[in-house]
C-alpha positions in Angstrom: 15.0 20.7 12.5 13.8 22.8 9.7 10.3 22.3 8.1 10.0 23.4 4.4 6.6 23.6 2.8 6.6 22.6 -0.9 2.8 22.1 -1.2 0.0 23.1 1.3 -3.3 22.8 -0.7 -5.7 20.0 -0.1 -7.5 17.6 -2.5 -6.3 19.2 -5.8 -3.7 21.7 -6.9 -5.1 25.1 -7.7 -3.8 28.3 -9.3 -5.0 31.8 -9.8 -6.6 32.6 -13.3 -6.3 35.7 -15.2 -9.3 37.3 -13.3 -7.8 36.5 -10.0 -4.4 38.0 -11.1 -6.0 41.3 -12.6 -8.0 41.7 -9.2 -4.8 41.2 -7.2 -2.8 43.7 -9.2 -5.5 46.3 -9.0 -5.8 45.8 -5.2 -2.1 46.2 -4.9 -2.1 49.4 -7.1 -4.7 50.9 -4.9 -2.9 50.0 -1.8 0.3 51.6 -3.0 -1.6 54.7 -4.0 -3.4 55.1 -0.9 -0.1 54.8 1.1 1.6 57.7 -0.9 3.3 55.5 -3.4 6.8 57.0 -2.6 8.5 54.0 -1.3 7.2 51.1 -3.2 9.1 48.5 -1.4 7.9 49.8 2.0 4.3 50.0 0.8 4.5 46.3 -0.4 6.1 45.1 2.8 3.1 46.8 4.7 0.5 45.1 2.8 -1.5 42.1 4.2 -0.1 38.8 3.1 -2.9 38.0 0.5 -1.7 41.0 -1.4 2.0 40.8 -1.2 2.3 37.0 -1.3 0.4 33.8 -1.9 -0.3 30.7 -0.1 0.3 28.9 -3.3 -1.5 26.0 -5.1 0.6 22.9 -5.0 -0.7 19.7 -3.1 0.9 18.1 0.0 4.6 18.0 0.2 6.6 18.9 3.2 10.3 18.4 3.8 11.7 17.8 7.3 15.3 18.9 7.1 17.2 17.2 9.8 20.7 18.5 8.8 21.7 15.1 7.7 22.9 13.7 4.4 19.6 11.9 3.7 16.4 13.9 2.7 13.2 13.4 4.6 9.8 14.3 3.1 6.2 13.8 3.8 4.0 13.0 0.9 4.5 13.4 -2.9 1.8 15.7 -3.9 2.4 18.2 -6.7 4.8 20.2 -4.5 7.2 17.3 -5.0 8.3 18.8 -8.4 9.6 21.9 -6.7 11.1 20.0 -3.9 13.2 18.0 -6.5 14.4 21.0 -8.2 15.5 22.6 -5.1 17.3 19.4 -4.2 19.1 19.3 -7.5 20.0 22.9 -7.2 21.7 22.4 -3.9 23.9 19.3 -4.8 23.5 18.9 -8.7 22.1 15.8 -10.5 25.4 14.0 -10.5 25.6 13.5 -6.6 23.8 10.4 -5.6 21.5 11.0 -2.7 18.9 9.1 -0.6 15.3 10.3 -0.3 13.1 9.0 2.6 9.4 9.6 1.7 6.8 9.1 4.5 3.4 8.6 3.0 0.3 9.8 4.9 -1.9 7.7 2.5 -2.2 7.2 -1.2 -5.1 9.2 -2.4 -4.0 10.9 -5.6 -3.3 14.5 -4.4 -0.6 13.0 -2.1 1.2 10.9 -4.7 0.5 12.8 -8.0 3.9 14.7 -8.0 6.0 11.5 -7.9 6.0 11.0 -11.7 7.6 14.6 -12.0 10.1 13.9 -9.2 13.4 14.2 -11.2 15.6 12.3 -8.7 13.5 9.2 -9.5 14.9 9.1 -13.0 18.6 9.4 -12.1 20.5 6.1 -11.7 22.4 6.2 -8.2 19.7 7.9 -6.2 17.9 5.7 -3.6 14.3 6.6 -2.9 12.6 4.7 0.2 8.9 5.2 0.4 7.8 4.4 3.8 4.1 3.9 4.8 1.7 1.7 6.7 -0.7 0.9 3.8 -0.5 -2.5 2.1 -1.3 -0.9 -1.3 1.6 1.6 -1.2 3.5 0.2 -4.1 0.4 -0.6 -6.0 -0.8 2.9 -5.8 2.6 4.3 -7.1 2.9 1.9 -9.9 -0.7 2.3 -10.9 -0.6 6.1 -11.5 2.3 5.4 -13.9 0.5 2.6 -15.9 -1.4 2.8 -19.1 -3.5 4.8 -19.8 -2.7 7.3 -17.0 0.9 8.2 -17.7 3.4 7.9 -20.7 6.3 6.9 -18.6 6.0 3.4 -16.8 7.3 3.0 -13.2 9.9 0.4 -14.3 11.6 3.0 -16.5 12.7 5.1 -13.5 16.4 4.9 -13.2 16.8 5.2 -9.4 16.7 2.4 -6.8 13.1 2.6 -5.3 12.1 0.7 -2.2 8.8 0.5 -0.4 9.2 0.1 3.3 6.1 -1.1 5.4 5.8 0.5 8.8 3.6 -0.4 11.7 1.6 2.3 13.6 2.8 3.3 17.1 6.2 1.7 16.6 9.2 4.0 16.6 11.9 3.7 13.9 15.3 5.2 13.3 15.6 6.5 9.7 18.6 8.3 8.6 19.4 10.6 11.7 15.8 10.9 12.9 13.3 8.8 15.0 10.0 8.4 13.4 6.7 7.2 14.8 3.6 6.7 12.7 0.1 6.8 14.1 -3.3 6.1 12.8 -5.8 8.8 11.9 -9.5 8.8 10.9 -9.7 9.1 7.2 -11.4 7.1 4.2 -8.9 4.2 3.8 -6.9 5.3 7.0 -4.3 8.0 7.0 -1.2 8.1 9.1 0.5 11.1 10.9 4.2 11.0 11.7 6.1 12.3 14.6 9.7 13.1 13.9 12.4 13.6 16.8 15.9 14.6 16.7 18.0 16.3 19.5 15.3 17.1 21.8 13.3 18.7 19.1 9.9 17.2 17.6 7.8 17.8 14.5 4.5 16.2 14.0 2.9 15.9 10.3 -0.8 15.3 10.7 -2.9 15.7 7.5 -6.2 14.1 6.2 -7.5 13.4 9.5 -10.9 13.9 10.9 -11.1 14.3 14.8 -14.6 13.7 16.2 -14.9 15.7 19.4 -17.2 13.0 21.0 -14.6 10.3 20.4 -12.4 10.9 23.5 -10.3 7.9 23.2 -9.3 8.9 19.7 -8.6 12.5 20.8 -6.4 11.2 23.8 -4.6 9.1 21.4 -3.8 12.1 19.1 -3.0 14.3 21.9 -0.4 11.7 23.1 1.4 11.8 19.7 1.3 15.6 19.6 2.6 15.9 23.2 5.0 18.9 23.6 5.9 19.0 19.9 7.7 22.0 18.8 5.8 22.2 15.6 2.4 20.6 14.5 1.5 20.5 10.8 -2.3 20.1 11.0 -5.1 19.5 8.5 -7.3 22.4 8.9 -9.2 22.3 5.7 -12.7 23.1 7.0 -14.3 25.3 9.5 -15.6 23.8 12.7 -19.2 24.1 11.6 -18.4 22.2 8.2 -16.5 19.5 9.9 -19.3 18.7 12.2 -22.3 19.0 9.9 -22.1 19.4 6.2 -18.7 17.8 5.6 -18.8 15.2 8.6 -17.1 12.0 7.8 -15.3 13.6 4.8 -12.0 12.9 6.6 -10.6 16.4 7.4 -10.4 18.7 10.3 -10.8 22.3 11.3 -8.6 25.1 12.6 -10.4 25.3 15.9 -10.1 21.6 16.6 -6.3 22.0 15.9 -6.0 24.6 18.5 -7.8 22.5 21.1 -5.7 19.5 20.5 -2.5 21.6 20.4 -3.3 23.4 23.7 -4.0 20.0 25.3 -0.7 18.6 24.0 1.4 21.6 25.0 2.6 22.3 21.5 4.9 25.3 20.6 3.6 26.1 17.1 0.5 25.1 14.9 0.8 25.3 11.2 -2.5 25.3 9.5 -2.2 23.1 6.4 -4.1 21.3 3.5 -5.9 24.5 2.7 -9.3 24.2 0.9 -8.7 24.6 -2.8 -11.6 26.9 -3.3 -10.1 29.4 -0.8 -8.6 32.6 -2.0 -5.4 33.9 -0.4 -7.7 36.6 1.3 -9.9 33.8 2.7 -7.0 31.9 4.2 -5.7 35.1 5.7 -9.1 35.4 7.5 -9.0 31.8 8.6 -5.5 32.5 10.1 -6.8 35.7 11.9 -9.8 33.9 13.2 -7.5 31.0 14.6 -5.2 33.4 16.2 -8.0 35.2 18.1 -9.6 31.8 19.1 -6.4 30.7 20.4 -6.1 33.8 22.6 -9.6 33.4 23.9 -9.4 29.6 24.5 -5.9 29.6 26.0 -6.7 29.9 29.7 -3.9 28.2 31.7 -2.5 26.4 28.6 0.8 27.3 27.1 0.7 30.2 24.6 0.4 28.5 21.1 1.9 30.2 18.2 -0.4 29.9 14.9 0.8 30.2 11.3 -0.7 29.3 8.0 1.5 27.3 5.9 2.3 28.4 2.3 4.4 27.1 -0.6 7.9 28.2 0.3 7.5 28.8 4.0 10.2 27.5 6.3 9.6 26.9 10.0 12.2 26.1 12.6 11.5 23.7 15.4 
């Protein structure tokens, strides 16, 4: 399975402004000059990620490419717009397709991309929105009602179905098995474990993990167990998540390492980045997480740590 990230920011989409861009260009110019400036491409490749790239600013949308005919995607944040354009670029607008959406929860940053999801407007497409919340359809319809959006939900040309799931029950959807599990977040959030051909990917965002709640930690570790890839909400630092921002419904990079170590996970993808963090700050979070993993590993299986960015692809 291939994990494609179309939106990795938390809470609200964000973008660089003119000041940010000017500072970035100046830093890049200094780096090239300091390294001789002869081979520009080589100089750029040698730069830290926060100079040669960007983590992006779209909110949550992660595709699980199973290699099958039907699409599988988690959440419809603002990244869903780019996901849609990629889909249409691959097969064209005239080829009917089925899109399986797995909704973690219905806070706005996780559904706001759907009104701009072009396949929803094309007759012949089938969009199945799966989730454990009773208000799933209400939330999708509500954001396209007056006075919030000019195009009403019933104007959409595709066939749209809402599929109610139960946590801790395994389903076969398209060519993959899916198991939702409950997470601690305002109004509840649900993670998903996807399995196919001996490979497994876990999508776990908008979840708070209280270190003193051992039953909950064991429950989460059980769903993470031996996963090849875990996409994990690491919005806050450990200090923030246990003090100033306790009960805000998000976790930390350090807790992600602890849970993935206990579960024997192969790769941890830091996700749902704090919207006020610059690319340089996310680079720093990644470096600190990699170092912490090395220190905390002990007898655990080595854990690869990456920071997700819009456009990243990870193979399970």
